[in-house]
C-alpha positions in Angstrom: -228.1 206.7 -22.1 -230.1 208.6 -19.5 -233.0 207.8 -17.2 -234.7 209.5 -14.3 -233.0 207.2 -11.8 -230.0 207.2 -12.1 -228.4 209.3 -14.8 -225.0 208.8 -16.5 -222.9 211.7 -17.6 -220.3 211.0 -20.3 -217.6 213.5 -21.4 -214.1 213.7 -22.8 -211.8 213.7 -19.8 -208.8 216.0 -19.3 -205.5 215.4 -17.5 -207.1 216.4 -14.2 -208.9 213.1 -13.8 -205.6 211.1 -14.1 -204.2 213.0 -11.1 -207.4 212.1 -9.2 -207.0 208.4 -10.2 -203.3 208.2 -9.0 -204.4 209.5 -5.6 -207.2 206.9 -5.3 -205.1 204.0 -6.5 -202.4 205.0 -3.9 -205.1 204.8 -1.3 -206.4 201.4 -2.6 -203.0 199.7 -2.4 -202.6 200.3 1.3 -206.1 199.0 2.3 -205.8 195.2 2.8 -209.5 194.4 2.0 -209.3 196.2 -1.3 -206.0 194.6 -2.2 -207.2 191.1 -1.5 -210.6 191.6 -3.2 -208.9 192.9 -6.3 -206.2 190.1 -6.4 -208.8 187.4 -5.8 -210.4 188.4 -9.0 -207.2 188.1 -11.1 -206.9 185.1 -13.4 -203.7 184.2 -15.3 -205.4 184.6 -18.7 -208.7 185.0 -20.4 -209.1 181.3 -20.8 -208.8 180.7 -17.1 -211.4 183.4 -16.4 -213.8 181.8 -18.9 -213.3 178.3 -17.3 -213.9 179.6 -13.8 -216.8 181.8 -14.9 -215.6 184.9 -12.9 -212.7 187.3 -12.5 -210.5 188.8 -15.2 -207.0 188.3 -16.7 -204.1 190.6 -16.0 -204.4 191.8 -19.6 -207.7 193.5 -18.6 -205.8 196.2 -16.7 -203.6 196.8 -19.8 -200.5 196.4 -17.6 -197.0 196.0 -19.2 -195.2 192.7 -18.8 -193.1 194.2 -16.0 -196.2 195.5 -14.2 -198.0 192.1 -14.6 -195.0 190.4 -13.0 -195.1 192.9 -10.1 -198.9 192.3 -9.7 -198.3 188.5 -9.5 -195.4 188.8 -7.0 -197.4 191.2 -4.7 -200.5 189.0 -4.6 -199.8 188.0 -0.9 -200.7 190.9 1.4 -197.5 190.8 3.4 -195.5 191.2 0.2 -197.7 194.2 -0.9 -197.4 195.8 2.5 -193.6 195.5 2.4 -193.7 197.0 -1.2 -195.8 199.9 0.1 -193.3 200.6 2.9 -190.4 200.9 0.5 -192.4 203.0 -2.0 -193.1 200.3 -4.6 -196.9 200.5 -4.2 -197.0 203.2 -6.9 -196.2 200.4 -9.5 -199.7 199.0 -8.9 -201.2 202.5 -8.8 -199.6 203.5 -12.0 -200.6 200.3 -13.8 -204.3 201.0 -12.9 -204.0 204.6 -13.8 -202.3 203.8 -17.2 -205.2 201.5 -18.0 -207.7 204.4 -17.5 -205.4 206.8 -19.4 -205.8 204.6 -22.5 -209.4 205.6 -22.6 -211.1 207.7 -25.3 -213.6 209.1 -22.8 -214.8 208.9 -19.2 -218.3 208.5 -17.9 -219.9 208.8 -14.4 -223.0 207.0 -13.2 -224.9 209.1 -10.6 -227.7 208.0 -8.3 -230.2 210.3 -6.5 -229.6 208.2 -3.3 -227.5 205.3 -2.2 -230.6 203.1 -1.5 -230.6 199.5 -2.7 -233.1 200.4 -5.3 -231.0 203.1 -6.8 -227.9 201.0 -6.7 -229.8 198.3 -8.6 -230.9 200.9 -11.2 -227.3 202.1 -11.4 -226.2 198.5 -12.2 -228.8 198.4 -14.9 -227.5 201.7 -16.4 -224.0 200.2 -16.4 -225.2 197.1 -18.1 -226.9 199.0 -20.8 -223.9 201.2 -21.4 -221.6 198.1 -21.5 -223.8 196.4 -24.0 -224.0 199.5 -26.2 -220.3 199.9 -26.1 -219.7 196.3 -27.0 -222.1 196.6 -29.9 -219.9 199.4 -31.3 -216.6 197.5 -30.7 -215.7 199.4 -27.6 -214.5 198.3 -24.2 -216.2 199.8 -21.1 -214.1 199.5 -17.9 -215.6 200.4 -14.5 -213.7 202.0 -11.7 -215.7 202.1 -8.5 -213.0 202.6 -5.9 -213.2 206.4 -5.6 -217.1 206.6 -5.4 -217.1 203.7 -2.8 -214.3 205.3 -0.7 -216.0 208.7 -0.8 -219.4 207.2 0.2 -217.8 205.5 3.1 -215.8 208.7 4.0 -219.1 210.7 4.2 -220.7 208.0 6.3 -217.9 206.9 8.7 -215.3 209.6 8.4 -211.6 209.3 8.0 -211.2 206.8 10.8 -212.7 204.1 8.6 -209.4 204.2 6.6 -205.8 203.3 7.3 -203.8 206.4 8.1 -201.7 206.1 4.9 -204.8 206.2 2.8 -206.5 209.2 4.4 -204.6 212.1 2.6 -205.4 210.6 -0.9 -209.2 210.3 -0.7 -210.1 214.0 -0.2 -207.4 215.0 -2.7 -208.9 212.7 -5.3 -212.4 214.0 -4.7 -211.3 217.6 -5.0 -209.8 216.9 -8.4 -212.9 214.9 -9.5 -215.1 217.8 -8.5 -213.2 220.1 -10.9 -213.4 217.6 -13.8 -217.1 217.0 -13.2 -217.8 220.6 -12.4 -221.5 220.3 -13.1 -222.1 217.6 -10.6 -223.0 218.3 -6.9 -221.3 215.4 -5.1 -222.9 216.5 -1.8 -226.4 215.9 -3.2 -225.8 213.2 -5.8 -224.2 209.8 -5.2 -221.6 208.5 -7.6 -221.8 204.7 -8.3 -218.9 204.3 -10.6 -216.6 205.9 -13.1 -216.5 204.3 -16.6 -213.6 204.3 -19.0 -214.4 203.9 -22.7 -211.6 202.2 -24.7 -211.1 201.6 -28.4 -210.0 198.1 -29.3 
């Protein structure tokens, strides 16, 4: 689906994108706000998510039983921070990456600007893509961390991020640029990456 504002580019992703994702997930697990926002959205199962009317189950991230247990144990930020210090933060990063690796294809929603109007139109583009995928028996999973981090990096610089996260964001963007080689990320604004999964 395409429109003048914004446009969405869909393609078959190569291994390079997975390297990009592991960098961005490593950045995400050391940022407290991101950790708490993500974990606040987790529900024990799909039934609980439906009852509460928001959030998603651990099954949505396609994590293994061991990874789900780790996600539950590291819900409190002090526990996650300790896990990061001893090198266990990669468990969360790899669970998120593995979810994206199960995809049949990857998409990218681009906006001409980061204005509220274009963000709204980007949301409409995602909604249309999601409904179309559902109609064909496919799952569309958004991943907005990298586009959001890069937008903030351009606006506020590296000091907006914890020191542990800083090396990962430009590395992830450098890989993403090679995967989406036809996209000028200096002129176009990415809203989210989409993963298309067969069910």
